[in-house]
gemmi code that builds the backbone of each chain (N, CA, C; Angstrom):
import gemmi

chains = {
    "A": [
        ("ASP", (-1.393, 95.226, -176.091), (-0.783, 93.915, -176.386), (-0.830, 93.060, -175.171)),
        ("ILE", (-0.964, 91.757, -175.331), (-0.811, 90.827, -174.253), (0.685, 90.559, -174.029)),
        ("GLN", (1.215, 90.673, -172.756), (2.544, 90.385, -172.437), (2.731, 88.990, -171.993)),
        ("MET", (3.664, 88.206, -172.569), (4.018, 86.884, -172.098), (5.313, 86.803, -171.384)),
        ("THR", (5.302, 86.390, -170.166), (6.606, 86.247, -169.331), (6.825, 84.844, -168.929)),
        ("GLN", (8.088, 84.371, -169.365), (8.451, 83.070, -168.996), (9.416, 83.070, -167.686)),
        ("SER", (9.349, 81.933, -167.076), (10.241, 81.684, -165.947), (10.656, 80.308, -165.768)),
        ("PRO", (11.951, 80.022, -165.481), (12.945, 81.032, -165.459), (13.522, 81.316, -166.739)),
        ("SER", (14.348, 82.312, -166.896), (14.927, 82.634, -168.161), (15.973, 81.586, -168.540)),
        ("THR", (16.743, 81.051, -167.521), (17.571, 80.007, -167.809), (17.479, 78.883, -166.736)),
        ("LEU", (17.657, 77.667, -167.035), (17.303, 76.644, -166.252), (18.395, 75.567, -166.441)),
        ("SER", (19.008, 75.153, -165.353), (20.217, 74.140, -165.425), (19.566, 72.797, -164.918)),
        ("ALA", (19.875, 71.713, -165.769), (19.344, 70.454, -165.353), (20.259, 69.344, -165.968)),
        ("SER", (20.015, 68.052, -165.472), (20.704, 67.039, -166.020), (19.883, 66.104, -166.824)),
        ("VAL", (20.594, 65.300, -167.578), (19.739, 64.373, -168.397), (19.079, 63.411, -167.392)),
        ("GLY", (17.786, 63.158, -167.799), (16.909, 62.310, -166.909), (16.187, 63.073, -165.892)),
        ("ASP", (16.424, 64.356, -165.743), (15.619, 65.160, -164.807), (14.324, 65.437, -165.400)),
        ("ARG", (13.391, 65.765, -164.533), (12.004, 66.370, -164.921), (11.986, 67.817, -164.605)),
        ("VAL", (11.626, 68.521, -165.687), (11.719, 70.071, -165.506), (10.407, 70.666, -165.988)),
        ("THR", (10.171, 71.816, -165.381), (8.979, 72.618, -165.618), (9.269, 74.102, -166.004)),
        ("ILE", (8.746, 74.671, -167.144), (8.908, 75.940, -167.520), (7.571, 76.609, -167.308)),
        ("THR", (7.412, 77.734, -166.747), (6.192, 78.520, -166.532), (5.939, 79.653, -167.547)),
        ("CYS", (4.843, 79.988, -168.033), (4.516, 81.022, -168.912), (3.316, 81.761, -168.371)),
        ("ARG", (3.370, 83.038, -168.170), (2.319, 83.742, -167.632), (1.860, 84.947, -168.615)),
        ("ALA", (0.493, 85.008, -168.790), (0.014, 86.047, -169.621), (-0.486, 87.201, -168.849)),
        ("SER", (-0.328, 88.396, -169.410), (-0.790, 89.613, -168.683), (-2.366, 89.713, -168.601)),
        ("GLN", (-3.031, 89.023, -169.320), (-4.520, 88.751, -169.287), (-4.914, 87.427, -169.786)),
        ("SER", (-6.170, 87.048, -169.450), (-6.607, 85.688, -169.724), (-6.445, 85.519, -171.226)),
        ("ILE", (-5.979, 84.427, -171.609), (-5.866, 83.847, -172.984), (-6.538, 82.536, -173.136)),
        ("SER", (-7.414, 82.179, -172.179), (-8.099, 80.891, -172.227), (-7.096, 79.825, -172.417)),
        ("SER", (-7.225, 78.988, -173.529), (-6.149, 77.948, -173.789), (-5.472, 78.175, -174.961)),
        ("TRP", (-5.423, 79.420, -175.521), (-4.832, 79.712, -176.791), (-3.407, 80.015, -176.580)),
        ("LEU", (-2.730, 78.905, -176.283), (-1.236, 78.983, -176.073), (-0.535, 77.796, -176.621)),
        ("ALA", (0.682, 78.173, -177.253), (1.502, 77.177, -177.861), (2.867, 77.202, -177.274)),
        ("TRP", (3.704, 76.096, -177.356), (5.029, 75.965, -176.924), (5.890, 75.575, -177.999)),
        ("TYR", (6.952, 76.191, -178.237), (7.891, 75.949, -179.315), (9.323, 75.574, -178.811)),
        ("GLN", (10.127, 74.779, -179.512), (11.489, 74.540, -179.204), (12.257, 75.156, -180.367)),
        ("GLN", (13.402, 75.854, -179.979), (14.142, 76.376, -181.066), (15.693, 76.130, -180.630)),
        ("LYS", (16.240, 75.488, -181.647), (17.667, 75.217, -181.601), (18.587, 76.313, -182.293)),
        ("PRO", (19.721, 76.583, -181.967), (20.499, 77.697, -182.541), (20.592, 77.655, -183.925)),
        ("GLY", (20.236, 78.769, -184.575), (20.279, 78.808, -185.966), (19.237, 78.126, -186.774)),
        ("LYS", (18.170, 77.626, -186.016), (17.234, 76.902, -186.664), (15.798, 77.589, -186.421)),
        ("ALA", (14.791, 77.178, -187.188), (13.434, 77.663, -187.012), (12.860, 77.057, -185.802)),
        ("PRO", (11.949, 77.685, -185.159), (11.164, 77.060, -184.028), (10.405, 75.906, -184.519)),
        ("LYS", (10.241, 74.999, -183.598), (9.473, 73.770, -183.829), (8.207, 73.742, -182.961)),
        ("LEU", (7.008, 73.431, -183.416), (5.931, 73.484, -182.602), (5.956, 72.145, -181.659)),
        ("LEU", (5.683, 72.348, -180.496), (5.621, 71.149, -179.591), (4.211, 70.840, -179.118)),
        ("ILE", (3.563, 71.933, -178.635), (2.170, 71.891, -178.061), (1.408, 72.981, -178.484)),
        ("PHE", (0.125, 72.751, -178.779), (-0.793, 73.812, -179.090), (-2.110, 73.630, -178.217)),
        ("ASP", (-2.881, 74.758, -178.216), (-4.086, 74.791, -177.420), (-3.726, 74.329, -175.862)),
        ("ALA", (-2.679, 74.834, -175.486), (-2.150, 74.700, -174.088), (-1.655, 73.239, -173.720)),
        ("SER", (-2.358, 72.199, -174.242), (-2.026, 70.907, -173.784), (-2.064, 69.767, -174.765)),
        ("THR", (-2.209, 70.235, -176.135), (-2.323, 69.224, -177.185), (-0.942, 69.034, -177.789)),
        ("LEU", (-0.507, 67.833, -177.708), (0.814, 67.481, -178.247), (0.754, 67.421, -179.846)),
        ("GLU", (1.666, 68.112, -180.371), (1.813, 68.079, -181.796), (2.211, 66.795, -182.305)),
        ("ARG", (1.761, 66.296, -183.478), (2.109, 64.932, -183.970), (3.587, 64.829, -184.147)),
        ("GLY", (4.069, 63.749, -183.685), (5.450, 63.422, -183.804), (6.420, 63.926, -182.713)),
        ("VAL", (5.777, 64.755, -181.740), (6.538, 65.191, -180.580), (6.622, 64.120, -179.566)),
        ("PRO", (7.671, 63.844, -178.955), (7.844, 62.784, -177.981), (6.872, 62.991, -176.759)),
        ("SER", (6.314, 61.970, -176.185), (5.314, 62.053, -175.152), (5.948, 62.513, -173.760)),
        ("ARG", (7.201, 62.736, -173.648), (7.828, 63.266, -172.385), (7.508, 64.761, -172.351)),
        ("PHE", (7.108, 65.330, -173.424), (6.703, 66.723, -173.373), (5.259, 66.854, -173.069)),
        ("SER", (4.781, 67.824, -172.126), (3.347, 67.882, -171.853), (3.243, 69.404, -171.419)),
        ("GLY", (1.945, 69.849, -171.711), (1.620, 71.142, -171.419), (0.323, 71.236, -170.512)),
        ("SER", (0.122, 72.245, -169.807), (-0.978, 72.369, -168.853), (-1.308, 73.830, -168.692)),
        ("GLY", (-2.391, 74.098, -168.168), (-2.813, 75.442, -167.721), (-3.863, 76.104, -168.551)),
        ("SER", (-4.475, 77.177, -168.105), (-5.427, 77.936, -168.763), (-5.591, 79.294, -168.012)),
        ("GLY", (-6.158, 80.236, -168.710), (-6.239, 81.559, -168.186), (-5.079, 82.397, -168.369)),
        ("THR", (-4.225, 82.530, -167.313), (-3.024, 83.292, -167.395), (-1.852, 82.567, -167.006)),
        ("GLU", (-1.897, 81.256, -166.516), (-0.707, 80.669, -166.119), (-0.588, 79.170, -166.727)),
        ("PHE", (0.548, 78.929, -167.337), (0.687, 77.696, -168.188), (2.162, 77.148, -167.787)),
        ("THR", (2.207, 75.774, -168.089), (3.553, 75.139, -167.865), (3.746, 74.181, -168.982)),
        ("LEU", (5.117, 74.084, -169.274), (5.707, 73.037, -170.191), (6.419, 72.160, -169.269)),
        ("THR", (6.134, 70.883, -169.309), (6.859, 69.856, -168.504), (7.693, 68.910, -169.453)),
        ("ILE", (8.913, 68.718, -169.177), (9.684, 67.669, -169.891), (9.859, 66.552, -168.849)),
        ("GLY", (9.447, 65.420, -169.221), (9.404, 64.294, -168.150), (10.732, 63.748, -167.812)),
        ("SER", (11.540, 63.404, -168.750), (12.854, 62.898, -168.621), (13.870, 63.528, -169.604)),
        ("LEU", (14.649, 64.439, -169.283), (15.474, 65.180, -170.218), (16.258, 64.278, -171.014)),
        ("GLN", (16.381, 64.459, -172.179), (17.213, 63.826, -173.145), (18.388, 64.816, -173.679)),
        ("PRO", (19.544, 64.374, -174.175), (20.454, 65.309, -174.518), (20.103, 66.325, -175.614)),
        ("ASP", (19.106, 65.870, -176.414), (18.607, 66.776, -177.464), (17.605, 67.810, -177.071)),
        ("ASP", (17.217, 67.810, -175.734), (16.304, 68.729, -175.235), (16.965, 70.070, -174.756)),
        ("PHE", (18.321, 70.084, -174.604), (18.886, 71.267, -173.994), (19.037, 72.233, -175.132)),
        ("THR", (18.057, 73.193, -174.975), (18.008, 74.333, -176.024), (16.966, 75.349, -175.523)),
        ("THR", (16.409, 76.252, -176.263), (15.601, 77.256, -175.769), (14.150, 77.055, -176.233)),
        ("TYR", (13.221, 77.371, -175.360), (11.720, 77.040, -175.484), (11.079, 78.518, -175.263)),
        ("TYR", (10.026, 78.614, -176.068), (9.169, 79.796, -176.283), (7.672, 79.593, -176.081)),
        ("CYS", (7.004, 80.355, -175.372), (5.584, 80.241, -175.371), (4.989, 81.315, -176.274)),
        ("GLN", (3.768, 81.165, -176.764), (3.144, 82.031, -177.723), (1.679, 82.125, -177.371)),
        ("GLN", (1.062, 83.321, -177.242), (-0.433, 83.373, -177.289), (-0.960, 83.745, -178.555)),
        ("TYR", (-1.983, 83.117, -178.869), (-2.761, 83.479, -180.195), (-4.217, 83.741, -179.974)),
        ("LYS", (-4.581, 84.285, -178.704), (-5.849, 84.560, -178.462), (-6.243, 85.855, -179.236)),
        ("THR", (-5.495, 86.871, -179.100), (-5.605, 88.212, -179.799), (-4.409, 88.632, -180.478)),
        ("TYR", (-4.578, 89.287, -181.609), (-3.481, 89.874, -182.365), (-3.138, 91.269, -181.848)),
        ("PRO", (-1.718, 91.665, -181.866), (-0.703, 90.898, -182.254), (-0.456, 89.658, -181.305)),
        ("SER", (-0.212, 88.496, -182.061), (0.265, 87.309, -181.324), (1.675, 87.684, -180.709)),
        ("THR", (1.857, 87.263, -179.419), (3.007, 87.638, -178.776), (3.694, 86.329, -178.180)),
        ("PHE", (5.057, 86.488, -178.135), (5.893, 85.305, -177.542), (6.498, 85.671, -176.145)),
        ("GLY", (6.814, 84.741, -175.434), (7.675, 84.976, -174.223), (9.073, 85.262, -174.642)),
        ("GLN", (9.841, 85.592, -173.578), (11.268, 85.945, -173.825), (12.188, 84.768, -174.143)),
        ("GLY", (11.616, 83.552, -173.849), (12.336, 82.442, -173.974), (12.993, 81.754, -172.698)),
        ("THR", (13.164, 80.476, -172.622), (13.805, 79.863, -171.494), (14.864, 78.996, -172.019)),
        ("LYS", (16.134, 79.196, -171.639), (17.149, 78.451, -172.134), (17.489, 77.289, -171.170)),
        ("LEU", (17.505, 76.089, -171.767), (17.657, 74.845, -170.882), (19.099, 74.470, -170.958)),
        ("GLU", (19.827, 74.450, -169.974), (21.323, 74.088, -170.015), (21.660, 72.890, -169.177)),
        ("ILE", (22.758, 72.290, -169.639), (23.144, 71.105, -169.024), (23.829, 71.546, -167.764)),
        ("LYS", (23.480, 70.893, -166.607), (24.147, 71.110, -165.301), (25.487, 70.534, -165.261)),
    ],
    "B": [
        ("GLN", (6.666, 66.111, -198.773), (6.253, 66.516, -197.377), (5.943, 67.999, -197.397)),
        ("VAL", (5.346, 68.414, -196.369), (4.889, 69.804, -196.194), (6.087, 70.639, -195.956)),
        ("GLN", (6.369, 71.591, -196.729), (7.489, 72.530, -196.402), (7.237, 73.921, -196.869)),
        ("LEU", (8.003, 74.851, -196.316), (7.984, 76.269, -196.761), (9.436, 76.558, -197.037)),
        ("VAL", (9.536, 77.025, -198.209), (11.023, 77.280, -198.711), (11.133, 78.739, -198.806)),
        ("GLN", (12.292, 79.207, -198.163), (12.542, 80.762, -198.162), (13.835, 80.918, -198.862)),
        ("SER", (13.988, 82.240, -199.353), (15.159, 82.457, -200.109), (16.463, 82.767, -199.077)),
        ("GLY", (17.499, 83.039, -199.782), (18.632, 83.228, -198.874), (18.873, 84.578, -198.374)),
        ("ALA", (19.967, 84.935, -197.956), (20.221, 86.243, -197.268), (20.123, 87.367, -198.207)),
        ("GLU", (19.701, 88.536, -197.570), (19.486, 89.748, -198.223), (20.356, 90.810, -197.353)),
        ("VAL", (20.984, 91.706, -198.224), (21.647, 92.827, -197.558), (21.119, 94.139, -198.234)),
        ("LYS", (20.570, 94.962, -197.340), (19.930, 96.230, -197.811), (20.510, 97.467, -197.140)),
        ("LYS", (20.422, 98.580, -197.899), (20.829, 99.875, -197.215), (19.681, 100.501, -196.461)),
        ("PRO", (20.004, 101.215, -195.446), (18.815, 102.043, -194.833), (18.124, 102.778, -195.730)),
        ("GLY", (16.704, 102.623, -195.558), (15.779, 103.367, -196.366), (15.264, 102.566, -197.535)),
        ("ALA", (15.910, 101.432, -197.815), (15.445, 100.639, -198.888), (14.325, 99.676, -198.518)),
        ("SER", (13.714, 98.833, -199.400), (12.785, 97.864, -199.077), (13.309, 96.443, -199.359)),
        ("VAL", (12.648, 95.490, -198.739), (13.068, 94.057, -199.074), (11.716, 93.298, -199.270)),
        ("LYS", (11.693, 92.391, -200.120), (10.568, 91.567, -200.361), (11.017, 90.124, -200.253)),
        ("VAL", (10.526, 89.316, -199.317), (10.964, 87.962, -198.962), (9.824, 87.032, -199.336)),
        ("PRO", (10.208, 86.076, -200.253), (9.190, 85.023, -200.609), (9.387, 83.906, -199.762)),
        ("CYS", (8.077, 83.153, -199.910), (8.038, 81.981, -198.990), (7.116, 80.992, -199.944)),
        ("LYS", (7.694, 79.945, -200.499), (7.033, 79.021, -201.280), (6.707, 77.722, -200.648)),
        ("ALA", (5.365, 77.450, -200.724), (4.786, 76.260, -200.016), (4.698, 75.211, -200.816)),
        ("SER", (4.803, 73.973, -200.340), (4.609, 72.792, -201.142), (4.202, 71.679, -200.297)),
        ("GLY", (3.471, 70.543, -200.765), (3.210, 69.383, -199.992), (1.777, 69.410, -199.286)),
        ("TYR", (1.066, 70.715, -199.538), (-0.275, 70.881, -199.107), (-1.079, 71.811, -199.876)),
        ("THR", (-2.303, 71.977, -199.575), (-3.106, 72.883, -200.395), (-2.908, 74.282, -199.870)),
        ("PHE", (-2.239, 75.184, -200.544), (-1.754, 76.451, -200.167), (-2.913, 77.317, -199.567)),
        ("THR", (-3.989, 77.309, -200.350), (-5.074, 78.233, -200.063), (-5.923, 77.820, -198.825)),
        ("SER", (-5.617, 76.674, -198.180), (-6.403, 76.139, -197.044), (-5.795, 76.694, -195.724)),
        ("PHE", (-4.703, 77.395, -195.851), (-4.083, 77.777, -194.444), (-3.584, 79.297, -194.631)),
        ("THR", (-3.314, 79.789, -193.411), (-2.866, 81.082, -193.273), (-1.290, 81.076, -193.224)),
        ("ILE", (-0.676, 82.039, -193.754), (0.871, 82.184, -193.582), (1.091, 83.406, -192.737)),
        ("HIS", (1.888, 83.133, -191.657), (2.332, 84.149, -190.756), (3.761, 84.471, -191.050)),
        ("TRP", (4.115, 85.794, -190.683), (5.508, 86.147, -190.771), (5.890, 86.584, -189.271)),
        ("VAL", (7.087, 86.037, -188.978), (7.684, 86.201, -187.547), (9.079, 86.576, -187.796)),
        ("ARG", (9.636, 87.532, -186.962), (11.088, 87.915, -187.086), (11.782, 87.687, -185.770)),
        ("GLN", (13.144, 87.453, -185.878), (13.849, 87.467, -184.714), (15.059, 88.125, -184.799)),
        ("ALA", (15.278, 89.270, -184.183), (16.535, 90.012, -184.228), (17.577, 89.221, -183.362)),
        ("PRO", (18.921, 89.496, -183.595), (20.023, 88.690, -182.870), (19.717, 88.661, -181.322)),
        ("GLY", (19.732, 87.545, -180.734), (19.462, 87.523, -179.252), (18.151, 87.829, -178.614)),
        ("GLN", (17.189, 88.085, -179.571), (15.930, 88.566, -179.130), (14.821, 87.503, -179.247)),
        ("ARG", (13.657, 87.803, -178.646), (12.527, 86.934, -178.787), (11.895, 87.022, -180.128)),
        ("LEU", (11.032, 86.018, -180.435), (10.309, 85.902, -181.732), (9.320, 87.141, -181.628)),
        ("GLU", (9.153, 87.813, -182.889), (8.144, 88.915, -182.888), (7.178, 88.669, -184.190)),
        ("TRP", (5.966, 88.606, -183.855), (4.978, 88.347, -184.926), (4.726, 89.637, -185.702)),
        ("MET", (4.656, 89.512, -186.995), (4.516, 90.718, -187.857), (3.226, 90.771, -188.505)),
        ("GLY", (2.695, 89.734, -188.909), (1.390, 89.764, -189.548), (1.159, 88.424, -190.187)),
        ("TRP", (-0.106, 88.287, -190.767), (-0.477, 87.066, -191.522), (-1.280, 87.362, -192.673)),
        ("ILE", (-1.451, 86.384, -193.642), (-2.330, 86.385, -194.704), (-3.112, 85.267, -194.796)),
        ("ASN", (-4.400, 85.235, -195.083), (-5.248, 84.070, -195.423), (-4.920, 83.716, -196.842)),
        ("ALA", (-4.220, 82.695, -197.076), (-3.797, 82.301, -198.514), (-5.016, 82.145, -199.380)),
        ("GLY", (-6.215, 81.843, -198.729), (-7.323, 81.554, -199.592), (-7.966, 82.789, -200.139)),
        ("ASN", (-8.350, 83.831, -199.203), (-8.996, 84.844, -199.602), (-8.168, 86.153, -199.727)),
        ("GLY", (-6.935, 86.031, -199.235), (-6.040, 87.191, -199.336), (-6.272, 88.229, -198.205)),
        ("ASP", (-7.050, 87.921, -197.192), (-7.147, 88.862, -196.137), (-5.904, 88.946, -195.351)),
        ("THR", (-5.555, 90.042, -194.792), (-4.364, 90.269, -194.096), (-4.622, 90.875, -192.650)),
        ("LYS", (-3.703, 90.705, -191.846), (-3.743, 91.473, -190.512), (-2.292, 91.592, -190.098)),
        ("TYR", (-2.001, 92.821, -189.681), (-0.601, 93.218, -189.362), (-0.493, 93.696, -187.924)),
        ("SER", (0.653, 93.490, -187.348), (1.017, 94.118, -186.059), (1.069, 95.586, -186.222)),
        ("GLN", (0.424, 96.371, -185.335), (0.489, 97.782, -185.388), (1.843, 98.374, -185.407)),
        ("LYS", (2.808, 97.674, -184.907), (4.181, 98.129, -184.940), (4.708, 98.269, -186.341)),
        ("PHE", (4.305, 97.416, -187.138), (4.734, 97.488, -188.586), (3.638, 97.833, -189.593)),
        ("GLN", (2.578, 98.270, -189.121), (1.344, 98.591, -190.021), (1.587, 99.405, -191.170)),
        ("ASP", (2.508, 100.409, -191.026), (2.684, 101.437, -192.039), (3.887, 100.995, -192.878)),
        ("ARG", (4.485, 99.901, -192.651), (5.792, 99.507, -193.394), (5.701, 98.114, -193.954)),
        ("VAL", (4.816, 97.259, -193.566), (4.780, 95.931, -194.089), (3.710, 95.613, -194.986)),
        ("THR", (3.972, 94.878, -195.963), (2.918, 94.459, -196.804), (2.979, 92.927, -197.133)),
        ("ILE", (2.006, 92.158, -196.806), (2.043, 90.648, -196.988), (1.000, 90.440, -198.314)),
        ("THR", (1.615, 89.722, -199.276), (0.707, 89.257, -200.368), (0.940, 87.778, -200.677)),
        ("ARG", (0.155, 87.301, -201.575), (0.368, 85.936, -201.950), (0.103, 85.762, -203.555)),
        ("ASP", (0.649, 84.713, -204.215), (0.474, 84.396, -205.459), (-0.045, 82.939, -205.463)),
        ("THR", (-1.376, 82.763, -205.581), (-1.822, 81.405, -205.370), (-1.335, 80.422, -206.498)),
        ("SER", (-1.145, 80.967, -207.752), (-0.671, 80.197, -208.812), (0.771, 79.646, -208.618)),
        ("ALA", (1.448, 80.360, -207.662), (2.858, 79.880, -207.446), (2.979, 79.314, -206.065)),
        ("SER", (1.831, 79.316, -205.240), (1.811, 78.791, -203.897), (2.862, 79.580, -203.191)),
        ("THR", (2.973, 80.890, -203.296), (3.951, 81.656, -202.705), (3.406, 82.864, -202.022)),
        ("ALA", (3.891, 83.052, -200.689), (3.535, 84.327, -200.107), (4.784, 85.145, -200.068)),
        ("TYR", (4.469, 86.493, -199.703), (5.555, 87.505, -199.821), (5.349, 88.458, -198.646)),
        ("MET", (6.583, 88.769, -198.094), (6.492, 89.836, -197.010), (7.474, 91.004, -197.513)),
        ("GLU", (6.921, 92.141, -197.648), (7.707, 93.293, -198.023), (7.652, 94.310, -196.889)),
        ("LEU", (8.945, 94.614, -196.470), (9.197, 95.588, -195.407), (9.859, 96.789, -195.959)),
        ("SER", (9.316, 98.053, -195.881), (9.898, 99.108, -196.378), (10.667, 100.153, -195.389)),
        ("SER", (11.218, 101.173, -195.796), (11.880, 102.088, -194.988), (12.808, 101.429, -194.086)),
        ("LEU", (13.695, 100.456, -194.557), (14.491, 99.677, -193.537), (15.434, 100.534, -192.772)),
        ("ARG", (15.563, 100.034, -191.508), (16.581, 100.728, -190.723), (17.498, 99.626, -190.000)),
        ("SER", (18.509, 100.006, -189.313), (19.432, 99.031, -188.732), (18.725, 97.985, -187.765)),
        ("GLU", (17.699, 98.492, -187.177), (17.001, 97.612, -186.102), (16.086, 96.628, -186.832)),
        ("ASP", (16.043, 96.621, -188.080), (15.243, 95.548, -188.882), (16.228, 94.422, -189.303)),
        ("THR", (17.447, 94.497, -188.824), (18.353, 93.357, -189.018), (17.827, 92.246, -188.255)),
        ("ALA", (17.479, 91.185, -188.883), (16.848, 90.004, -188.256), (16.800, 88.836, -189.172)),
        ("VAL", (16.320, 87.674, -188.610), (15.918, 86.535, -189.534), (14.488, 86.491, -189.623)),
        ("TYR", (13.867, 86.566, -190.758), (12.518, 86.580, -191.083), (11.950, 85.249, -191.456)),
        ("TYR", (11.008, 84.754, -190.637), (10.398, 83.382, -190.888), (9.073, 83.512, -191.396)),
        ("CYS", (8.759, 82.684, -192.242), (7.246, 82.343, -192.630), (6.849, 81.122, -191.992)),
        ("ALA", (5.597, 81.015, -191.620), (5.007, 79.841, -190.862), (3.702, 79.599, -191.246)),
        ("ARG", (3.296, 78.491, -191.275), (1.959, 77.947, -191.651), (1.128, 77.778, -190.288)),
        ("GLY", (-0.163, 78.104, -190.451), (-1.035, 77.833, -189.237), (-2.148, 78.802, -189.212)),
        ("ARG", (-3.308, 78.223, -188.732), (-4.500, 78.955, -188.463), (-4.378, 79.693, -187.133)),
        ("LYS", (-3.645, 79.046, -186.247), (-3.489, 79.653, -184.867), (-2.047, 79.516, -184.432)),
        ("ALA", (-1.802, 78.329, -183.962), (-0.357, 77.937, -183.675), (0.258, 77.675, -185.010)),
        ("MET", (1.517, 77.714, -185.090), (2.334, 77.702, -186.250), (2.987, 76.340, -186.431)),
        ("ASP", (2.496, 75.539, -187.239), (3.071, 74.104, -187.267), (4.025, 73.735, -188.249)),
        ("VAL", (4.282, 74.501, -189.237), (5.372, 74.389, -190.207), (6.049, 75.750, -190.465)),
        ("TRP", (7.271, 75.752, -190.345), (8.114, 76.961, -190.449), (9.117, 76.911, -191.619)),
        ("GLY", (9.258, 77.951, -192.282), (10.526, 77.958, -193.147), (11.738, 78.127, -192.442)),
        ("LYS", (12.927, 78.004, -193.132), (14.201, 78.036, -192.449), (14.660, 79.418, -192.252)),
        ("GLY", (13.921, 80.406, -192.622), (14.337, 81.807, -192.359), (15.106, 82.367, -193.411)),
        ("THR", (14.950, 83.806, -193.552), (15.715, 84.681, -194.521), (16.443, 85.694, -193.665)),
        ("THR", (17.726, 85.694, -193.570), (18.516, 86.751, -192.867), (18.526, 87.957, -193.709)),
        ("VAL", (18.007, 89.010, -193.122), (18.035, 90.413, -193.780), (18.989, 91.262, -192.886)),
        ("THR", (20.016, 91.750, -193.525), (20.900, 92.712, -192.813), (20.754, 93.986, -193.427)),
        ("VAL", (20.595, 95.100, -192.561), (20.485, 96.409, -193.005), (21.630, 97.107, -192.602)),
        ("SER", (22.417, 97.753, -193.494), (23.703, 98.333, -193.174), (24.265, 99.240, -194.380)),
        ("SER", (24.606, 100.382, -193.922), (25.137, 101.286, -195.015), (26.518, 100.972, -195.412)),
    ],
}
model = gemmi.Model(1)
for chain_id, residues in chains.items():
    chain = gemmi.Chain(chain_id)
    for i, (resn, *xyz) in enumerate(residues, 1):
        res = gemmi.Residue()
        res.name, res.seqid = resn, gemmi.SeqId(i, " ")
        for name, pos in zip(("N", "CA", "C"), xyz):
            atom = gemmi.Atom()
            atom.name, atom.element = name, gemmi.Element(name[0])
            atom.pos, atom.b_iso = gemmi.Position(*pos), 0.0
            res.add_atom(atom)
        chain.add_residue(res)
    model.add_chain(chain)
structure = gemmi.Structure()
structure.add_model(model)
structure.setup_entities()
């Protein structure tokens, strides 16, 4: 199975900051990567697919980049609603696998 | 609007089975795949399998291969995930999600608790 590792596991930041979360795959997944946002007690919400395509309705402060084994999610200017947990997912091969999550906390 | 509606919580005893429904609305059910993903308390998301709602093809994670069955009823626009031989480690929230690759629409989740 392809292992997905996110860093950092926890990130402290302030409203208005620009932050980046990294996701590394244990082998090349081309651009078959998605990013999700999950709030406590809620289902995940798709933010980005195919590594860099913004899902319809997602604010443009979210962006994704990367290919192969290293990917990043950048939030351009943090809003209060953004402080929650983010997951990456590879869907190049099955089983599809997720990262362990990055919790974004208010500093 | 496009949505996936899941049932409420289930409590099962070890060794029992659970069958979780996922009813789709707002789109053509047979045009998409339905995935099942679970999340144990404090854990990462874990993909279990998918079904092609059009032709009924399925693919399962090897971890659950011998215990999970995913089916669909096209007349009811509903997919089902059945997990057998339940154990305490299966206590989790079970989500269905639509998508051919990435999962763009998610149900709210069904909490399954396995306890004697």
